[in-house]
N, C-alpha and C positions, 0 to 999 in steps of 0.2 A: 504493498499500499505506499501512497504517496503523499508526503505531509511536510510537517516542519518539527523541528526542534525549538523549543521557544525557550530563553532563558532569561530573567529578570533579574535585577541586581540591586539589591536593598540593604538598609543599614538595620540591625536587631530594633534600636530603637525607633524605627519610622513608624507611627501611628497613625492611622485611618479610622474615621467613626468608631472609636472609642475600643480597638482593639490593635494589636500588631499590625504591620502593613501585610506581613507574608500569611498570617491566619486568615485577615480578611479574604486576599488574593487567593488563598487556597478554597474557603468559603466560595467565592463566584467562581472558581473552576468546576466544583462539584455542582452548584445551582446550573451551570450551562450543559452540563452531563460529560466533563472531564471524567477519565476513569483511572487516572492516576497522576501523579505528580511527586518528585522528590526537590526536599530542602536540605541545603548545603550550608553548614557553619564556615565561615572561612578564618585564616589566622590573621591574613592583614592585605588590605588593598586599597587604592588611590581611588577617589571616584572622577568623573566628568571634569570638575573644576580643579584637579588636580590635588584635594585636599584627604589627607592619609586617615585610613581606620584601621583599627585592629583590636585584639581581644589584648587587653592588659591584667593581668593578674588582678589588682583593685577593681577594675570597672570594664565588664564587660557587654555594656549596652551598645557601643561603636561596632560590633562585631560584625564584618559582613556577611551577608546572606545572600544566596541564590537559590532561587525558586526553578526547576526544569520543569516543562510538560513537552511530551511528546503527542502531536495534535494533527488530525487530518484538515484539509482544507477548509470544510464547513465551520470547525471545531474552532480553529484559526481565527476565521472571521466573526465568528459569535464573540469570542473572547474579547477580540480587540474592540469589537463595536460595544459593546458592554464597557470598556474599560475608558471608550472616548467620550462614555455620558458622565464620566464621574471627576470629581476636581481633586485630581492626580497628576504627579506624573512618576514614571515608574521609565529607568533607561532600562532596554532588552535588547538581546541578538535575536534573530529569525535567520534557521538554517535549513535549508531543504534536506529532505531526509528521505529514504526510502526504510519502511517498519513493518514488522511482523512478528508473527510467533513461530517456534518450530518444535517438534517432538509433543509428546503424548501427555497432556497434564494427568491422568489419573496414576502415571507413574512418579509424579512428585513428593508424593507420600510412603514412599519407599524406605 
């Protein structure tokens, strides 16, 4: 199947509508029917303005967070249509991919 790998780049301390932005984004994804996502915490990064972000011993709130979705074309359009209606700005990357599953799911419990 053809689609996209979407990566959204956030900070752990970013909030939207009373909750962490990454939690809100996951809820939006579930609402529009996405079947999976991965959230990764980074050690260190710098943003598009060049400001550094890192996980310090005493302060973890500035830690970089990356959310990944693998979506088909319709899901990508639905997600971006939903996000464009909100009062937020989220940096992302979008890569064209081919994806699918291989094997027999019944064997996963052995």
